[in-house]
Structures are given as C-alpha cells and as structure tokens.
N, CA, C and O of each residue as an XYZ file, in Angstrom:
644
protein
N     -10.724     13.524      4.368
C     -11.920     13.301      5.158
C     -11.640     13.652      6.611
O     -10.491     13.800      7.026
N     -12.709     13.780      7.360
C     -12.577     14.140      8.761
C     -12.287     12.916      9.629
O     -12.514     11.776      9.222
N     -11.787     13.176     10.812
C     -11.379     12.107     11.726
C     -12.566     11.218     12.133
O     -12.381     10.035     12.417
N     -13.773     11.779     12.162
C     -14.941     10.985     12.552
C     -15.232      9.891     11.526
O     -15.502      8.746     11.889
N     -15.175     10.248     10.257
C     -15.374      9.240      9.209
C     -14.258      8.210      9.261
O     -14.513      7.015      9.113
N     -13.029      8.655      9.470
C     -11.898      7.719      9.562
C     -12.093      6.732     10.709
O     -11.744      5.559     10.579
N     -12.639      7.186     11.816
C     -12.845      6.309     12.970
C     -14.059      5.404     12.788
O     -14.000      4.221     13.123
N     -15.145      5.937     12.267
C     -16.393      5.186     12.218
C     -16.512      4.243     11.017
O     -17.148      3.194     11.121
N     -15.915      4.599      9.893
C     -16.040      3.762      8.694
C     -15.510      2.338      8.904
O     -16.204      1.390      8.537
N     -14.311      2.141      9.477
C     -13.871      0.758      9.691
C     -14.725      0.009     10.718
O     -14.860     -1.212     10.637
N     -15.300      0.733     11.682
C     -16.195      0.105     12.661
C     -17.463     -0.373     11.956
O     -17.928     -1.488     12.193
N     -18.015      0.472     11.095
C     -19.218      0.116     10.342
C     -18.946     -1.097      9.457
O     -19.731     -2.045      9.435
N     -17.846     -1.064      8.738
C     -17.506     -2.181      7.842
C     -17.281     -3.472      8.617
O     -17.761     -4.532      8.213
N     -16.558     -3.392      9.720
C     -16.299     -4.585     10.531
C     -17.598     -5.161     11.070
O     -17.824     -6.369     10.999
N     -18.447     -4.300     11.606
C     -19.700     -4.769     12.170
C     -20.620     -5.350     11.093
O     -21.336     -6.319     11.346
N     -20.603     -4.766      9.905
C     -21.454     -5.254      8.820
C     -20.970     -6.591      8.258
O     -21.775     -7.442      7.876
N     -19.656     -6.766      8.211
C     -19.081     -7.970      7.597
C     -18.981     -9.120      8.583
O     -19.223    -10.273      8.224
N     -18.628     -8.816      9.820
C     -18.357     -9.850     10.815
C     -19.639    -10.307     11.496
O     -20.282     -9.536     12.209
N     -20.000    -11.548     11.275
C     -21.170    -12.108     11.942
C     -20.790    -12.699     13.295
O     -21.569    -12.635     14.246
N     -19.622    -13.258     13.377
C     -19.122    -13.849     14.626
C     -18.125    -12.865     15.230
O     -17.103    -12.564     14.615
N     -18.409    -12.369     16.412
C     -17.575    -11.295     16.946
C     -16.750    -11.694     18.170
O     -16.267    -10.820     18.888
N     -16.579    -12.989     18.422
C     -15.800    -13.375     19.600
C     -14.328    -12.986     19.468
O     -13.652    -12.815     20.482
N     -13.824    -12.846     18.270
C     -12.440    -12.435     18.055
C     -12.236    -10.952     18.380
O     -11.105    -10.513     18.587
N     -13.321    -10.186     18.424
C     -13.211     -8.752     18.699
C     -12.857     -8.465     20.153
O     -12.136     -7.510     20.441
N     -13.353     -9.274     21.057
C     -13.158     -8.977     22.466
C     -14.075     -7.848     22.891
O     -14.909     -7.377     22.118
N     -13.909     -7.430     24.111
C     -14.798     -6.420     24.690
C     -14.636     -5.034     24.060
O     -15.618     -4.321     23.857
N     -13.408     -4.664     23.758
C     -13.115     -3.317     23.271
C     -12.648     -3.299     21.813
O     -12.055     -2.315     21.371
N     -12.902     -4.355     21.075
C     -12.409     -4.463     19.709
C     -12.883     -3.364     18.782
O     -12.084     -2.781     18.049
N     -14.176     -3.072     18.804
C     -14.687     -2.028     17.908
C     -14.135     -0.656     18.272
O     -13.898      0.170     17.391
N     -13.930     -0.407     19.557
C     -13.323      0.854     19.987
C     -11.881      0.933     19.469
O     -11.446      1.973     18.973
N     -11.150     -0.178     19.592
C      -9.768     -0.219     19.098
C      -9.721     -0.021     17.588
O      -8.814      0.636     17.077
N     -10.689     -0.582     16.872
C     -10.734     -0.424     15.415
C     -10.995      1.035     15.061
O     -10.367      1.571     14.147
N     -11.909      1.679     15.768
C     -12.152      3.104     15.536
C     -10.922      3.939     15.818
O     -10.598      4.862     15.070
N     -10.233      3.608     16.910
C      -9.005      4.321     17.253
C      -7.945      4.122     16.168
O      -7.271      5.075     15.779
N      -7.795      2.888     15.680
C      -6.810      2.608     14.624
C      -7.159      3.358     13.345
O      -6.267      3.805     12.624
N      -8.457      3.498     13.059
C      -8.864      4.244     11.876
C      -8.527      5.722     11.979
O      -8.239      6.366     10.971
N      -8.560      6.258     13.182
C      -8.246      7.676     13.393
C      -6.767      7.914     13.677
O      -6.309      9.057     13.654
N      -6.022      6.856     13.942
C      -4.650      6.980     14.425
C      -3.712      7.826     13.558
O      -2.924      8.584     14.123
N      -3.747      7.745     12.225
C      -2.825      8.613     11.464
C      -3.005     10.098     11.768
O      -2.029     10.846     11.814
N      -4.259     10.528     11.978
C      -4.503     11.940     12.301
C      -4.182     12.251     13.755
O      -3.857     13.392     14.084
N      -4.266     11.261     14.625
C      -3.908     11.463     16.029
C      -2.399     11.585     16.168
O      -1.902     12.432     16.909
N      -1.667     10.725     15.444
C      -0.203     10.740     15.517
C       0.401     12.009     14.930
O       1.376     12.543     15.459
N      -0.183     12.488     13.837
C       0.367     13.667     13.164
C      -0.790     14.514     12.623
O      -1.135     14.418     11.445
N      -1.384     15.343     13.486
C      -2.523     16.163     13.054
C      -2.122     17.136     11.946
O      -0.988     17.612     11.895
N      -3.079     17.419     11.062
C      -2.817     18.353      9.974
C      -4.115     19.047      9.599
O      -5.200     18.495      9.783
N      -4.001     20.251      9.077
C      -5.173     21.021      8.673
C      -5.178     21.348      7.187
O      -6.148     21.906      6.675
N      -4.096     21.003      6.491
C      -4.044     21.308      5.065
C      -3.557     20.080      4.297
O      -2.959     19.163      4.860
N      -3.831     20.096      3.007
C      -3.364     19.006      2.153
C      -1.837     18.967      2.126
O      -1.242     17.889      2.116
N      -1.214     20.120      2.114
C       0.254     20.191      2.122
C       0.820     19.546      3.390
O       1.817     18.826      3.337
N       0.181     19.810      4.517
C       0.633     19.207      5.779
C       0.424     17.691      5.758
O       1.246     16.946      6.292
N      -0.676     17.231      5.142
C      -0.902     15.791      5.040
C       0.170     15.133      4.183
O       0.619     14.027      4.484
N       0.576     15.806      3.123
C       1.589     15.253      2.215
C       2.947     15.095      2.905
O       3.766     14.279      2.482
N       3.181     15.853      3.938
C       4.450     15.739      4.673
C       4.243     15.113      6.052
O       5.033     15.328      6.971
N       3.186     14.351      6.177
C       2.884     13.683      7.435
C       3.489     12.282      7.432
O       3.175     11.470      6.562
N       4.342     12.003      8.388
C       4.992     10.691      8.452
C       4.020      9.585      8.829
O       4.317      8.410      8.614
N       2.859      9.934      9.389
C       1.896      8.903      9.801
C       0.966      8.478      8.668
O       0.180      7.546      8.838
N       1.038      9.131      7.537
C       0.180      8.821      6.401
C       0.972      8.145      5.279
O       0.774      8.446      4.103
N       1.857      7.242      5.647
C       2.671      6.613      4.612
C       2.784      5.107      4.840
O       2.454      4.600      5.912
N       3.245      4.421      3.835
C       3.358      2.959      3.887
C       4.371      2.495      4.933
O       4.084      1.529      5.640
N       5.549      3.134      5.072
C       6.472      2.675      6.119
C       5.856      2.708      7.522
O       6.081      1.788      8.308
N       5.091      3.738      7.847
C       4.450      3.820      9.166
C       3.380      2.735      9.293
O       3.258      2.106     10.344
N       2.605      2.513      8.230
C       1.584      1.471      8.255
C       2.206      0.086      8.455
O       1.684     -0.729      9.215
N       3.318     -0.173      7.773
C       4.004     -1.463      7.932
C       4.502     -1.615      9.371
O       4.346     -2.676      9.975
N       5.096     -0.564      9.912
C       5.596     -0.618     11.292
C       4.447     -0.873     12.271
O       4.575     -1.698     13.176
N       3.331     -0.171     12.096
C       2.179     -0.383     12.965
C       1.647     -1.810     12.820
O       1.310     -2.452     13.815
N       1.572     -2.299     11.599
C       1.066     -3.654     11.355
C       1.938     -4.698     12.032
O       1.428     -5.623     12.664
N       3.243     -4.554     11.902
C       4.162     -5.485     12.557
C       3.982     -5.414     14.074
O       3.959     -6.441     14.752
N       3.856     -4.200     14.596
C       3.696     -4.020     16.038
C       2.427     -4.701     16.558
O       2.488     -5.430     17.548
N       1.282     -4.478     15.910
C       0.041     -5.066     16.425
C       0.015     -6.586     16.247
O      -0.571     -7.295     17.065
N       0.642     -7.085     15.190
C       0.713     -8.541     15.006
C       1.617     -9.153     16.071
O       1.301    -10.207     16.623
N       2.737     -8.500     16.361
C       3.610     -9.000     17.434
C       2.898     -8.967     18.790
O       3.026     -9.900     19.582
N       2.161     -7.909     19.052
C       1.396     -7.838     20.298
C       0.395     -8.987     20.353
O       0.238     -9.625     21.394
N      -0.280     -9.251     19.242
C      -1.253    -10.351     19.205
C      -0.583    -11.700     19.446
O      -1.133    -12.551     20.146
N       0.590    -11.897     18.875
C       1.296    -13.169     19.040
C       1.796    -13.334     20.471
O       1.659    -14.406     21.060
N       2.374    -12.275     21.029
C       3.010    -12.405     22.344
C       2.069    -12.205     23.534
O       2.463    -12.473     24.669
N       0.844    -11.745     23.304
C      -0.099    -11.623     24.419
C      -0.950    -12.882     24.570
O      -1.788    -12.975     25.467
N      -0.729    -13.828     23.700
C      -1.394    -15.143     23.770
C      -2.908    -15.035     23.948
O      -3.472    -15.509     24.934
N      -3.537    -14.409     22.981
C      -4.988    -14.400     22.969
C      -5.660    -13.168     23.524
O      -6.868    -13.008     23.346
N      -4.932    -12.286     24.190
C      -5.578    -11.056     24.679
C      -6.051    -10.206     23.494
O      -7.102     -9.566     23.546
N      -5.266    -10.219     22.454
C      -5.651     -9.598     21.186
C      -5.513    -10.684     20.134
O      -4.447    -11.283     19.993
N      -6.583    -10.940     19.396
C      -6.533    -11.991     18.386
C      -5.770    -11.507     17.150
O      -5.679    -10.308     16.886
N      -5.236    -12.448     16.417
C      -4.547    -12.116     15.164
C      -5.526    -11.446     14.208
O      -5.171    -10.505     13.499
N      -6.758    -11.939     14.194
C      -7.781    -11.355     13.325
C      -8.001     -9.880     13.668
O      -8.085     -9.039     12.773
N      -8.095     -9.570     14.953
C      -8.254     -8.179     15.370
C      -7.036     -7.356     14.965
O      -7.179     -6.223     14.505
N      -5.848     -7.913     15.131
C      -4.627     -7.201     14.728
C      -4.656     -6.867     13.241
O      -4.267     -5.770     12.841
N      -5.113     -7.805     12.426
C      -5.193     -7.561     10.980
C      -6.250     -6.502     10.659
O      -6.049     -5.676      9.769
N      -7.355     -6.524     11.368
C      -8.392     -5.508     11.144
C      -7.894     -4.131     11.594
O      -8.192     -3.129     10.945
N      -7.147     -4.071     12.684
C      -6.560     -2.796     13.111
C      -5.631     -2.251     12.034
O      -5.654     -1.059     11.728
N      -4.821     -3.123     11.466
C      -3.939     -2.725     10.370
C      -4.754     -2.242      9.173
O      -4.420     -1.241      8.539
N      -5.829     -2.970      8.876
C      -6.699     -2.580      7.762
C      -7.386     -1.253      7.992
O      -7.572     -0.484      7.048
N      -7.772     -0.966      9.237
C      -8.408      0.316      9.559
C      -7.437      1.472      9.308
O      -7.823      2.522      8.794
N      -6.182      1.265      9.677
C      -5.156      2.287      9.444
C      -4.971      2.497      7.930
O      -4.892      3.628      7.452
N      -4.905      1.393      7.203
C      -4.738      1.469      5.747
C      -5.957      2.120      5.081
O      -5.811      2.883      4.126
N      -7.156      1.818      5.586
C      -8.368      2.436      5.050
C      -8.321      3.954      5.227
O      -8.768      4.694      4.350
N      -7.790      4.414      6.343
C      -7.623      5.849      6.569
C      -6.756      6.451      5.455
O      -7.095      7.489      4.886
N      -5.653      5.796      5.157
C      -4.754      6.316      4.120
C      -5.443      6.312      2.747
O      -5.275      7.248      1.965
N      -6.214      5.261      2.459
C      -6.938      5.205      1.191
C      -7.976      6.331      1.119
O      -8.098      6.997      0.091
N      -8.717      6.542      2.201
C      -9.720      7.610      2.225
C      -9.077      8.981      2.023
O      -9.639      9.835      1.338
N      -7.906      9.192      2.613
C      -7.205     10.451      2.389
C      -6.703     10.554      0.946
O      -6.651     11.648      0.384
N      -6.340      9.433      0.355
C      -5.879      9.456     -1.035
C      -7.006      9.881     -1.975
O      -6.764     10.611     -2.936
N      -8.236      9.434     -1.709
C      -9.351      9.822     -2.573
C      -9.963     11.154     -2.150
O     -10.941     11.621     -2.735
N      -9.367     11.753     -1.125
C      -9.823     13.061     -0.643
C      -8.706     14.089     -0.752
O      -8.539     14.924      0.137
N      -7.965     14.035     -1.805
C      -6.920     15.025     -2.043
C      -5.565     14.434     -2.356
O      -4.794     15.019     -3.116
N      -5.261     13.278     -1.781
C      -3.992     12.621     -2.076
C      -3.135     12.397     -0.852
O      -3.328     13.014      0.196
N      -2.176     11.492     -1.014
C      -1.238     11.130      0.045
C       0.109     10.851     -0.609
O       0.169     10.317     -1.717
N       1.182     11.213      0.075
C       2.527     10.807     -0.351
C       2.851      9.527      0.416
O       3.251      9.572      1.579
N       2.675      8.399     -0.244
C       2.761      7.102      0.407
C       4.157      6.708      0.886
O       4.289      5.757      1.656
N       5.188      7.406      0.454
C       6.543      7.031      0.858
C       7.264      8.079      1.693
O       8.411      7.869      2.088
N       6.611      9.205      1.968
C       7.249     10.241      2.776
C       7.588      9.682      4.154
O       6.739      8.982      4.706
N       8.700      9.914      4.733
C       9.833     10.755      4.362
C      10.966      9.997      3.666
O      11.992     10.597      3.345
N      10.802      8.692      3.428
C      11.897      7.909      2.836
C      11.959      8.028      1.326
O      12.964      7.654      0.722
N      10.929      8.529      0.715
C      10.879      8.683     -0.732
C       9.668      9.514     -1.089
O       9.110     10.219     -0.248
N       9.265      9.423     -2.348
C       8.089     10.166     -2.767
C       7.278      9.333     -3.749
O       7.774      8.933     -4.803
N       6.036      9.081     -3.392
C       5.082      8.430     -4.269
C       3.719      9.022     -3.938
O       2.975      8.491     -3.114
N       3.412     10.126     -4.595
C       2.168     10.843     -4.343
C       1.092     10.282     -5.250
O       1.279     10.144     -6.459
N      -0.056      9.956     -4.633
C      -1.169      9.430     -5.399
C      -2.471      9.957     -4.832
O      -2.606     10.145     -3.624
N      -3.416     10.191     -5.706
C      -4.752     10.585     -5.298
C      -5.164     11.909     -5.875
O      -4.376     12.627     -6.490
N      -6.424     12.210     -5.658
C      -7.011     13.493     -6.044
C      -8.320     13.654     -5.288
O      -8.673     12.820     -4.455
N      -9.018     14.707     -5.579
C     -10.272     14.974     -4.881
C     -11.437     14.248     -5.561
O     -12.278     14.875     -6.206
N     -11.476     12.942     -5.411
C     -12.648     12.186     -5.849
C     -13.790     12.402     -4.858
O     -14.961     12.355     -5.235
N     -13.451     12.635     -3.609
C     -14.439     13.006     -2.592
C     -14.130     14.448     -2.200
O     -13.172     14.720     -1.476
N     -14.943     15.345     -2.681
C     -14.745     16.774     -2.458
C     -14.920     17.120     -0.971
O     -15.753     16.517     -0.294
N     -14.149     18.077     -0.464
C     -14.278     18.466      0.949
C     -15.687     18.893      1.356
O     -16.030     18.817      2.536
N     -16.494     19.333      0.423
C     -17.863     19.724      0.763
C     -18.673     18.532      1.275
O     -19.686     18.724      1.947
N     -18.247     17.317      0.972
C     -18.951     16.103      1.397
C     -18.436     15.542      2.713
O     -19.027     14.598      3.239
N     -17.362     16.083      3.263
C     -16.752     15.483      4.445
C     -17.664     15.527      5.667
O     -17.821     14.511      6.344
N     -18.260     16.655      5.962
C     -19.161     16.741      7.126
C     -20.422     15.902      6.898
O     -20.840     15.194      7.815
N     -21.050     15.950      5.710
C     -22.177     15.024      5.485
C     -21.779     13.547      5.641
O     -22.584     12.746      6.118
N     -20.567     13.180      5.252
C     -20.101     11.803      5.461
C     -19.986     11.479      6.946
O     -20.339     10.379      7.371
N     -19.497     12.430      7.734
C     -19.446     12.245      9.194
C     -20.845     11.978      9.742
O     -21.044     11.063     10.541
N     -21.804     12.779      9.308
C     -23.175     12.638      9.791
C     -23.750     11.284      9.394
O     -24.383     10.614     10.210
N     -23.535     10.879      8.150
C     -24.025      9.571      7.692
C     -23.391      8.452      8.512
O     -24.082      7.514      8.909
N     -22.095      8.538      8.771
C     -21.421      7.514      9.585
C     -21.983      7.469     10.997
O     -22.191      6.385     11.543
N     -22.237      8.649     11.610
C     -22.846      8.689     12.941
C     -24.224      8.033     12.925
O     -24.558      7.253     13.817
N     -25.018      8.353     11.910
C     -26.372      7.794     11.830
C     -26.346      6.276     11.613
O     -27.149      5.552     12.200
N     -25.436      5.802     10.782
C     -25.317      4.357     10.566
C     -24.908      3.664     11.861
O     -25.461      2.621     12.210
N     -23.947      4.236     12.572
C     -23.529      3.648     13.859
C     -24.676      3.661     14.856
O     -24.873      2.689     15.585
N     -25.427      4.738     14.896
C     -26.560      4.803     15.812
C     -27.566      3.706     15.460
O     -28.104      3.045     16.349
N     -27.813      3.517     14.188
C     -28.713      2.448     13.758
C     -28.153      1.072     14.153
O     -28.862      0.255     14.740
N     -26.899      0.828     13.833
C     -26.302     -0.493     14.060
C     -26.208     -0.866     15.535
O     -26.436     -2.019     15.901
N     -25.878      0.090     16.371
C     -25.581     -0.225     17.767
C     -26.683      0.177     18.751
O     -26.633     -0.214     19.917
N     -27.659      0.936     18.309
C     -28.703      1.391     19.222
C     -30.090      0.946     18.761
O     -30.803      0.263     19.496
N     -30.469      1.332     17.547
C     -31.830      1.059     17.083
C     -32.017     -0.408     16.697
O     -32.959     -1.051     17.162
N     -31.136     -0.941     15.857
C     -31.294     -2.327     15.388
C     -31.308     -3.344     16.534
O     -32.161     -4.232     16.523
N     -30.406     -3.262     17.523
C     -30.496     -4.218     18.640
C     -31.805     -4.092     19.418
O     -32.367     -5.099     19.850
N     -32.290     -2.872     19.598
C     -33.563     -2.672     20.290
C     -34.722     -3.290     19.527
O     -35.599     -3.919     20.119
N     -34.726     -3.111     18.209
C     -35.771     -3.720     17.378
C     -35.692     -5.245     17.431
O     -36.714     -5.930     17.473
N     -34.473     -5.760     17.428
C     -34.271     -7.217     17.494
C     -34.805     -7.772     18.825
O     -35.487     -8.796     18.841
N     -34.497     -7.106     19.922
C     -34.992     -7.535     21.232
C     -36.516     -7.442     21.308
O     -37.178     -8.316     21.869
N     -37.047     -6.389     20.746
C     -38.496     -6.219     20.744
C     -39.183     -7.326     19.951
O     -40.207     -7.861     20.375
N     -38.611     -7.664     18.796
C     -39.159     -8.734     17.968
C     -39.075    -10.073     18.684
O     -40.022    -10.858     18.645
N     -37.945    -10.340     19.339
C     -37.791    -11.586     20.094
C     -38.811    -11.659     21.231
O     -39.370    -12.724     21.495
N     -39.052    -10.540     21.899
C     -40.038    -10.512     22.983
C     -41.444    -10.763     22.440
O     -42.228    -11.499     23.038
N     -41.752    -10.145     21.303
C     -43.068    -10.364     20.697
C     -43.237    -11.792     20.224
O     -44.314    -12.370     20.374
N     -42.183    -12.375     19.651
C     -42.229    -13.775     19.208
C     -42.400    -14.708     20.402
O     -43.099    -15.716     20.308
N     -41.767    -14.378     21.518
C     -41.859    -15.201     22.723
C     -43.260    -15.173     23.313
O     -43.753    -16.200     23.781
N     -43.911    -14.008     23.297
C     -45.261    -13.920     23.853
C     -46.301    -14.493     22.902
O     -47.317    -15.027     23.345
N     -46.056    -14.386     21.591
C     -47.034    -14.933     20.646
C     -46.924    -16.441     20.514
O     -47.861    -17.087     20.046
N     -45.805    -17.011     20.912
C     -45.625    -18.464     20.867
C     -46.051    -19.132     22.175
O     -45.776    -20.311     22.395
N     -46.707    -18.389     23.021
C     -47.166    -18.951     24.271
C     -46.121    -18.933     25.365
O     -46.269    -19.630     26.369
N     -45.035    -18.128     25.189
C     -43.925    -18.103     26.134
C     -44.156    -17.278     27.279
O     -43.293    -17.174     28.150
C-alpha cells in the first residue's frame, strides 16, 4: 500500500475508536500518522523485493521501536501517555500488516527469514484506498465537526438560547 494509507488508516481507526482523547495530547494524531508511515520513511522502497529486504519492515525493528516509545512515555512523566505509546506501536505494526496483505513482508529480516503474505489487496486498489482515506479524514476532521457545531447552534436557538 501507499504511504498515505499507512499514515491515515491508524489515524482514522484511532479517531473512530477513541471517544476520550485527552491521552492523545495536542499532536497525538499527527504522531500516530507519522508512526504509521515510519517504516517507509526509515527505509523507502519501490519494489516488493526491496520491501522484503527492508530492515524497517520486520518484527525486530517493531519491537525496538515499541520499547523506545514506551520508555519515552515512562521517562517523560506524562508528556507522552503510555496509551499513546501503545497506539504508536500499533500504527507501526498495522503498517507491516497492510504490507503483508499487499504483497508480503519478511518479518525477521535481517536476523532470519519468515516471509508471509500475498496480494490480497491488489496494487490497482492502492491509490483508490489513499483517496478513500483522505475523504474519510476530511469527513472526520472537517465536515463532521462543522455539522456538529451547526446542530448545537440550531439547538441553542430553538431552545430559546
């Protein structure tokens, strides 16, 4: 899949699932999007073969990143919540899963070899998935809040406010 879907999908899921967002902080959703795109940022690739030999698309790198963000959360005393650290780790893992269903990933490279996946999501769908993710984000963060504010304003004026 493309980097846009990798970045936006965990943001969409987090926003849809999380009703209480105080653990996110001011830049939490941006950090989650960045974490979702991070494997491709750390080791860019243009072919499936290059992805299979990418050190950023494997379990050892994910474990190292997870330990790092959890330690940052513990030692910054609340600047980054543990919950956010776990979601950042999950966004990175979701990227690897999405790549696995979009051609495959060698989950143990370079320390071993455990290749899994196939083209369950054909490359012809990658750009349409990017567009759908952009549209969902636009709805979630632009249109829906505006509609909510408009409804609250209408309710306030109709209630004699």
